[in-house]
C-alpha positions as CSV (number, residue, x, y, z in Angstrom):
1,X,106.3,94.8,100.9
2,X,109.8,95.5,99.6
3,X,108.8,94.0,96.2
4,X,105.9,96.4,95.9
5,X,108.2,99.3,96.8
6,X,110.5,98.2,94.1
7,X,107.6,98.1,91.6
8,X,106.4,101.5,92.6
9,X,109.9,103.1,92.2
10,X,110.5,101.4,88.9
11,X,107.1,102.5,87.5
12,X,107.7,106.1,88.7
13,X,111.1,106.0,86.9
14,X,109.5,104.7,83.7
15,X,106.8,107.4,83.8
16,X,109.5,110.1,84.4
17,X,111.1,109.0,81.2
18,X,107.9,108.9,79.3
19,X,108.4,112.2,77.5
20,X,110.9,110.7,75.0
21,X,109.8,110.8,71.4
22,X,109.6,107.0,70.9
23,X,106.6,104.9,69.7
24,X,104.7,102.9,72.3
25,X,104.8,99.1,72.8
26,X,103.1,96.7,70.5
27,X,100.2,94.6,71.8
28,X,99.9,91.8,69.2
29,X,102.6,89.2,69.7
30,X,103.6,85.6,70.4
31,X,106.0,84.4,73.0
32,X,107.9,81.3,73.9
33,X,109.6,81.4,77.3
34,X,111.3,79.6,80.2
35,X,110.8,80.1,83.9
36,X,112.9,79.0,86.8
37,X,112.6,79.8,90.5
38,X,113.1,78.8,94.1
39,X,110.0,79.1,96.2
40,X,109.1,78.6,99.9
41,X,109.0,75.0,101.3
42,X,111.1,73.6,98.4
43,X,108.6,74.8,95.9
44,X,111.2,75.0,93.1
45,X,109.7,75.6,89.7
46,X,110.8,75.0,86.1
47,X,108.4,75.8,83.3
48,X,108.2,76.2,79.5
49,X,105.4,78.4,78.3
50,X,103.7,79.9,75.2
51,X,101.8,83.1,75.2
52,X,99.8,85.0,72.6
53,X,98.2,88.5,72.7
54,X,95.9,90.0,70.1
55,X,95.1,93.7,70.1
56,X,91.9,95.1,68.5
57,X,90.0,98.4,68.3
58,X,93.2,100.3,69.3
59,X,92.7,99.8,73.1
60,X,91.6,96.2,73.7
61,X,93.5,92.9,73.8
62,X,92.9,89.2,74.5
63,X,95.5,86.9,75.8
64,X,96.1,83.2,76.0
65,X,98.8,81.3,77.8
66,X,99.9,77.6,78.1
67,X,102.7,76.6,80.5
68,X,104.0,73.1,81.4
69,X,106.6,72.2,83.9
70,X,107.4,70.7,87.3
71,X,107.9,71.6,91.0
72,X,110.0,70.0,93.6
73,X,107.3,69.8,96.2
74,X,105.9,66.5,97.4
75,X,108.6,64.5,95.6
76,X,107.8,66.3,92.3
77,X,104.6,67.5,90.6
78,X,104.0,67.8,86.9
79,X,102.0,71.1,86.4
80,X,100.1,72.3,83.4
81,X,98.6,75.8,83.4
82,X,96.0,77.2,80.9
83,X,95.0,80.8,81.1
84,X,92.8,83.2,79.1
85,X,92.2,86.9,79.6
86,X,90.9,90.1,78.2
87,X,92.3,93.6,78.8
88,X,92.2,97.3,78.2
89,X,95.3,99.4,77.4
90,X,95.6,103.1,77.0
91,X,98.5,105.4,76.1
92,X,99.4,108.0,78.7
93,X,102.2,109.3,76.6
94,X,103.8,108.7,73.2
95,X,105.8,105.8,74.5
96,X,104.0,104.5,77.6
97,X,100.9,102.4,78.0
98,X,99.0,101.4,81.1
99,X,96.7,98.3,81.2
100,X,94.1,96.5,83.2
101,X,93.5,92.7,82.6
102,X,90.9,90.3,83.8
103,X,91.9,86.6,83.5
104,X,90.9,83.1,84.4
105,X,92.6,79.7,84.2
106,X,93.1,76.2,85.4
107,X,96.1,74.5,87.1
108,X,96.4,70.7,86.5
109,X,98.8,69.0,88.9
110,X,99.9,65.3,88.6
111,X,101.7,63.6,91.4
112,X,104.3,60.9,90.8
113,X,101.7,58.1,91.4
114,X,99.5,59.6,88.8
115,X,96.9,61.3,91.1
116,X,95.7,64.5,89.4
117,X,94.3,67.7,91.0
118,X,92.7,70.5,89.1
119,X,92.3,74.0,90.4
120,X,90.5,77.0,88.9
121,X,91.4,80.6,89.4
122,X,90.3,84.1,88.4
123,X,92.1,87.4,88.9
124,X,93.1,90.8,87.5
125,X,96.3,92.8,87.0
126,X,97.4,96.4,86.5
127,X,100.5,97.0,84.4
128,X,102.7,99.6,82.8
129,X,104.8,99.2,79.6
130,X,107.2,102.0,78.5
131,X,109.5,102.2,75.5
132,X,112.5,103.9,77.1
133,X,114.3,103.9,73.8
134,X,113.5,102.3,70.4
135,X,115.3,99.2,71.5
136,X,114.5,98.9,75.2
137,X,111.1,98.4,76.9
138,X,110.4,98.5,80.7
139,X,107.4,96.6,82.0
140,X,105.9,96.0,85.4
141,X,102.6,94.8,86.8
142,X,100.8,94.0,90.1
143,X,98.6,90.9,90.0
144,X,95.8,89.5,92.2
145,X,94.4,85.9,91.9
146,X,91.7,84.0,93.7
147,X,92.6,80.3,93.6
148,X,90.1,77.5,94.3
149,X,92.2,74.9,96.3
150,X,90.8,71.4,96.5
151,X,94.2,70.2,97.8
152,X,96.3,72.1,95.3
153,X,100.0,72.8,95.5
154,X,99.2,76.3,94.1
155,X,98.0,77.3,97.5
156,X,99.3,77.3,101.0
157,X,98.7,74.1,103.0
158,X,96.4,76.0,105.3
159,X,94.2,76.9,102.4
160,X,93.5,73.4,101.2
161,X,89.8,72.9,100.4
162,X,89.3,76.7,100.6
163,X,89.9,79.7,98.4
164,X,93.4,81.2,98.5
165,X,94.4,84.7,97.6
166,X,97.6,85.2,95.7
167,X,99.0,88.7,95.4
168,X,102.2,89.2,93.4
169,X,103.9,91.2,90.8
170,X,106.3,91.3,87.9
171,X,109.1,93.6,86.8
172,X,111.2,93.2,83.6
173,X,112.8,94.6,80.6
174,X,112.9,93.8,76.9
175,X,115.5,94.3,74.2
176,X,114.2,94.7,70.6
177,X,116.5,93.5,67.8
178,X,114.0,95.1,65.4
179,X,110.3,95.9,65.3
180,X,109.4,92.2,65.2
181,X,111.9,90.2,67.2
182,X,112.8,90.7,70.9
183,X,114.0,89.0,74.0
184,X,112.7,89.7,77.5
185,X,113.9,89.0,81.1
186,X,111.6,89.4,84.1
187,X,111.3,88.6,87.8
188,X,107.9,87.4,89.0
189,X,107.2,87.2,92.7
190,X,104.3,85.9,94.8
191,X,103.4,83.8,97.8
192,X,104.3,80.1,97.7
193,X,106.1,80.1,94.3
194,X,108.6,82.8,95.5
195,X,110.7,84.6,93.1
196,X,110.7,83.2,89.6
197,X,113.1,84.3,86.8
198,X,111.7,84.3,83.3
199,X,113.3,84.6,79.9
200,X,111.2,84.7,76.7
201,X,111.6,85.3,72.9
202,X,108.9,87.3,71.2
203,X,107.7,87.9,67.7
204,X,105.5,91.0,67.4
205,X,103.0,91.4,64.5
206,X,101.7,94.9,64.9
207,X,98.0,95.6,65.5
208,X,96.0,93.4,63.2
209,X,92.5,94.8,63.9
């Protein structure tokens, strides 16, 4: 609950600053990033990921994400995540956008002995991105995912063979070196995976379509 209070307060603060005469965030970009976190039940995570987002028709975007890494649970799991989504973004001021995304993906986990488990998930998120200055962006989101758990480490042990609900969020900031290049730092939090710190480097292309 404290995480969601923090998200709400941060979003309110960003909206309170949304009257500044700064251009809004860009929605066509490519990221490469690293994630590291300590979760519940020794579910430590280390991931490297790639993400791309393409904006079109001024208010729509499609996303794709590929992440690969490992967790410390069950003597170590190699995990690959592939996710796709489509979303709608709309400006609520000159420098602030809100967005709604629907996404789906797969989680492929391989145990040390080579046994592999694949889980599918679908979900949606609500987010806000605000350019507080020409060089600093604030961003936050609340996420909901429904994960199919055929014995997957992505779900709580009590959810094995069932469908698990994962509710989490993200809060972060981004420093822009120029209009194209930037670095972002964020904190993702959810159930089993706990708090995960992310760092990414982004190249923005501007809206193509």
